[in-house]
N, C-alpha and C positions, 0 to 999 in steps of 0.2 A: 707601407702604411702606418701613419701616428696612432691609428685606433687596432684596439683588437676586435672589431666588430662596425656590422652597418645598421643602423637603426633609423627609425620613422622620420625621426628630424632629417638625415640625410635623404631619404625620398624626398622630403619637401623643397630641400634645396637643390637637387639633382633635375626635379619635375620643372623647378622654376628656370633652372638652365635651359632646358628642353622647351620650354614655352619661348623664352627669349630667343631661342633659335627661330621656331617657325616664325614667331613675329617677325625676326628681322628679315627670313627669307621670302616670307609670302607674296611681298612685292617684287622679289627678283624679276629683272627682265631676261625676256625670252629671246633665242636666238633667231632673228628674224629670216636668217637663211636656211634654216634646217627644215628638212620634209616633214609634211604633216605625221603625227604620230598612226603608226599601223595596228594591225590587229583590235584585242578586245581594248587598248587604250583609245583609239579612235571611234570606238564603240559607245564607250564611255563617256567621251568627249560631246560626242553628238546627242545625249539625252539633255533633256530639260532640266533647269536645277534640282528640283525635288525626286525627278528620277535618277539623276547622279549621285545623290546623298542616297537615296535607298539602295543602290545597287553595292556603292561604296561599303555602308554598315552590312548589306547582307554578304560580298565578299570577306569583309573582315571576319564574320561572327562564322564563316565557314572554315576559314583559315585556324580561327582559335579552337573548332570544334578538332580539326585534324591534328592542331599541336596537342590537345589535350589526350585524344584518342592513342598518340603515339609516342609520346613523349616517356612515359614511364616503362611501356614495353622495350623500347628502345634503348633505354639504360639500363634496363636489369639484362637483357639479351648481352649488352657491350661487356658489363661486369662477369656475367656467364662465359663468354667466351673469354675474356681474360685469365679467368681462372682454369679453364680446359687448357688453353695453349700456354699457361705459366708464365704469362706476361703483366706486369704492374697495371692494376685497374686504373689509378689514378693518371698513369699515362695515355691509358687507353680512351678515358674519358676526357681529358684534356687535349690531347690531339686528335683524336679519330672522330669524336661528337661532332666539334665544329665543322667539321667537312660537311656534315649533312647540314648543319644549321644555316652556316654560311653559302651554301650552294645555291639558292635563289639568287643572292644578290650578285655572287662572281656572275652567274649566269647573266644578268640584266648587263653587268659590265660587260662580259665578254659579246653580250649581242651589241651594245653600243659600239666597241671597238670596231667590230667587221662591220658594222655600218657606216664606218667612218666617222663618229662622233665619241671618240676617244674622252672629250673632255667629258662628256655627259656621263660616261662609263664611270671615270673616276670621280666626279662629283655623287654619282649613285652610292660608291665604296664609300666615301667620306661621310656622306648622311649615314649610312647603314654604322658606320663607327659611332658617331655621336650618339643616335637612338641608344646604342649597347651602353655608352659610357653615361647616359644619364636614366633613360627609362628603365632599361633593361636592371642594371644595377640597382636602381633605386625601389623595384620590385621586389628586390628580394627579401627587405627584412619584412614588406606586404604579406609574402606567401608565408614566412615566417609565423608572423603574427597568426595569421587566418588558421595556422596548425593547431598554434597555440592556444589559440582562443582569445589572446588577449595581445596589447602592443608589446612586442620583443624585439632584443635586437638578434640580430645573425652572427652568430660566434665566427671569428676567425681564427686557425692555428699560425704557426708560424710560418709553414710553408705557403699557407693559402693567402697570408698578408703580404709575402714578398712576392707573389705570383700576381698580385694586385699592382705592387709597385714595378716591378717590372713591365708588365703590360703598360702601363699609365707613362712611363719613361719611354718605352719604345712609340707612344704613340706620340709623346713631346719631340722625338727623334725623327717623326715621319712628317710631323708639321714643320719642324724647321728644313725639312726637304723640299716643302711643297711653298715655301714663302716666295719664291721666285714665280709661282703660280705655272710650274710645269714641271715634269717628272723624266727625267732622262734615264737613259740604260746606266751610266754610272750609279744614278739614285737606286734605281731599280734593283742592281746588282748588290750594293751596300745593303739595302733592307733583306733580300735574298740570304745573302750571305750569313748577317747576322743573326735569323732567325734561324738558319741552318746549323751555326752555331749554338744557340738556344736548343735547340731538339738536342744536338749532340750531346751538350752537356748534360741533358735531364736523363737521357739513356746511361749515359754514362756511371753519374750519381745515385741512378734508380734505386739501392739498396742502402743507401748511406744519408739520411735524413739530414743530418747536420751538414753534410758536403751538400746536399742539395741546396737547403737555404743560404750557404755561402756564397753558393756559386751564384743564384737568383739575383744575390743582392750587388753581387761585384759587376753582374752583366747589367744591370739597372743602374748602377753609379757609370756604365761605360757610357750607356744611352745617354742619360742626361751629360754628361761632358761633352759627345759630341753634340748634342741638342744646344747645349751652352755655344759652341763655337760657330755651328750655323747660323744661330740668332745674331752673335754677334758679326760675323762678318756679312749678314743680311739684313743688318738694323735698320737701315733706309727702307728696304720690301716691308720690314715689319709695320713701323713708323705710318707708313701708306696705307697697309691693310688695317692697322688699327684705327685708322682715320676714316678710312670708309667704311668699317665694322659699326662706327657709334653716329653715324649720320641716320636720319630717320628714313624709310621706306617711302617709297615715292607716294605722290599723295595719290588716293584714289585706285590705290592697288586692291586687286580682286582678291577674296579669299580663298580662292580656286583657280586651277587655269582657266583661263579663258577657251570659250567653245569655239570652232572656227565657224564664219560667217556662213 
């Protein structure tokens, strides 16, 4: 991270990126060979437009209510459990809390894969990652400002800044692995191995703040170096993807998924 905090201006920039992503993907063609969506998705898709928006808004509000009601007790219980067990609170929040927050996206991806729609599962994970790195990160200074009663930056200490840097570098490496629009066993093993190394180093240096920051920075540069190699090797695929990315969406593309006739 080149800055020591995240401010409201960062939210504006990140929200603009997310808006551009939504605009660019709103007209993406659907797989004509895939089966009709099952369960709740099929029920929502069968609603008229007004009913679809109303149901979507209601589900979104319900999800927000559940998050608001459970987030603080969950975090406090996690910190309390760490104190009782003698475990580092930062590590518990960093590694255990995401298992709960990422469970819905992982479940959807697994269900897609089990249904023989691995591309949809990978797409769901990528979409979730984009949302996290735009809206989620951008909302942090807004939450800080709401608590402070005025516009304020969310300060980051050295470790938090390096964590952001490491996660961004890891995402860039994963993007390099996906330039060929497929994810093989070797790529999956590379991601899992490097992530395992990251977790191991975090536990090894859990009592050494300076060592933790240094290892995070070193591992981030490893990710960036590997990403640079992948981008260089797959530069033709990168050029092709950039060319497609900057083409306008298909004319007359719908603003929401089409309902079956």
